[in-house]
N, C-alpha and C positions, 0 to 999 in steps of 0.2 A: 863303366859302373853298371849297376842292375837297371837303372832308369833308361840308359842308353840302349841296352838290350831289348827292353820292351818296345821302346819307340822304333828301333831298327826293325823289329818283327812286324809292328803295326804297319809301317810304311812299305815293307816287303809285300805284304797282303794288299795294300791299296794299289801298288804296281801291278800285282798279279790280276786284280779285279779290272783295272784300266785296260791292261793288255788283253784280257779275254772278252772285254766287251767293245773292243776296237773296230768291230765290223758289224754290219747290219744282217749279214748273212748267218742264219741260225746254225746251219751245218758246219760252217767255219769255226764258230765259237765252241760248238761241241768237240770238233776235231782237236782245237787248240788245248782245250781242258783236258781231253783225253791223253794227248801227248805229254803235257805237263805232269799228269798224275802217273802215267807210265814211267816218268822220269824220276818219281820219287816226291812229288808235291804233297801227296796224302800224308806220307810219313812226317814231313816237315809240319804240316798243319796239325797233326795230332800232337807234336811236341809243343806247338804254339798254344794249343788248348791247356797244356799243363801249366803254362805261365799264369793263367787265370787273370788276365788283364782285360778289362771290359772293352776298351777301344779295339783291341786286337780280336776278341771274340765277335764283335760286331762285323768286322770285315770277313771273318771266316763264315758267319751265317749269312752274309750277303752273297759270298761265292757259292755256297750250298744252295741257297734259294735260286739264285740266277741259273745254276746248273740244272736243277730240277725243272725250272720254268722252260728252259731251252729244250730239254729232252722231251717234256710233255707237248711242246709245239711241234717239235719235229715228228713224234709219233702220231699226233693228231693229223698232221699233213699227209702222212703216208696211208692212213687208214680212212676209211669212209665213216665219219662219226657224225653225220649231219642229223641222223635220226636217234641219236643217243645223248642222254643227258650224262655228261662227263663227272658231274657232281652228285650223281645218285649211284651208290655202290650196288644197290639191289638191281637196278636196271642193267648196269654194266655186266654183272654176274649172269643175269638172265640172257642177254645177247651173246655172251660168250657161250653159255651153255647151250642155246639154240644152234649156234654155229658148229659146235662138236657133237651135237646129238647124233647118235647112230654110227659113229666112227670110233676108232681106236682112241681118238683124242678124248672122248667123253670119259673113259676110265682115268685117263691121266689128270684131267681136270678135277674130277671128283676125288682122286687121291690127294691132290694139291690142296683142295679147299678142306677136306677131311683133317689132313695134318695141320693145317693153320686153325681150324676150329678146336681140335683136341688140345693143342699146345696152348691156345689162348684160354680155354675153358679152365685150365688148372690155375693159371695166374688170375683169373677173374675171381676164383674162390678165395685167393690170398688177399685178404682184406688188410693184412698189416702194411703191406708195401704196394700201393696201387701203381706206382711208377714202373714196376717190373713189366707189366703188359705193355706200356708205352715204349720201353726200351726194346722189348722184343719185336714189336710191329715195326719200329724204325729200322731195326737191324734187318728184317725180312724185306722191308721196302727198299733199303739200300741195295740189298742183293739183287732183288728183281730189277730195279732201275739200272744197275750196272750191267747186267746181262742183256737188257734191252738196247743198250748202247750198240751192241754188235750189229743191230739192224740198221743203224745209222752209220757207223764207222766200221768198215769191214776188217780193220787191222786189229780191233779188240776182240778177244774171245772169252771163253769161260774161265780159262786160267787167270786171266787178268782181272776178271770180275771177282774171282775168289781171292786173289792177291788184295784187291781193294777192300774187300770185306774183312780180310785178316787184319789189315792195316788199321781199320776203323774199330776193330775190337781191342786193340792194344791198350786203350785207356778206358774200356769198358769194364764194369764190376764183374762181369761173368768171367772175362779172362783172367782178372786178378784173382778170383776165387779159385778157378782152375789151377793156377800156378801154385797158390797156397796149399791146395789139397794135394798136389803132386809132391810138394815138399814135405808135407806131413806123412804121406804114405812111403816116401823115400826114408824118411826118419825112422818110422816103425819098422821098415824092412832091415835097416841096419842094426836096429835094437834086437830083433829077432835073430839075425844072423850071429850078433854078438853072444846072445844067450845060448844059442846052438853050439857055437865054438867053445864057449865055457863048460857046457855039459860035456 
């Protein structure tokens, strides 16, 4: 029955979380999560989210938070961040800008920040739905985080990061709207073709 499916899904996530936290070595936890996701775990979790079961959602949130914590820990260990406040975005951007100054990377960094600002500025002006900015920032953070994994795990590359991002968009409002618009345009095209044939 339906209740059994919800509980089965919940305990599946409990098992995944215990499995991924079964070692004290951060890189091993990251590698295990990456291999699970490459095998389709993200698609399964996106289906789990559609069940809208509180206990199941808690386990998925736990997985995502633990994943981000481990990635941040690994990246901080690889980089010299002793003189940087990792909780101050202005200082982080300043340090990155200083590192890239006078090189080709300066243009790339400027372009990246400019696109982030321009796309966010449009959503900030939209007072009707303040959650849109949050959704976009979360989406972009997810993309950057997944790309950053490649510095920890050589087996994951840009294509896998894009695939993970695509998986995460399956239940997102933006993806649903794009599908609906595509269907509407297809219908209009068929109607136009029918009128042309009639004429």
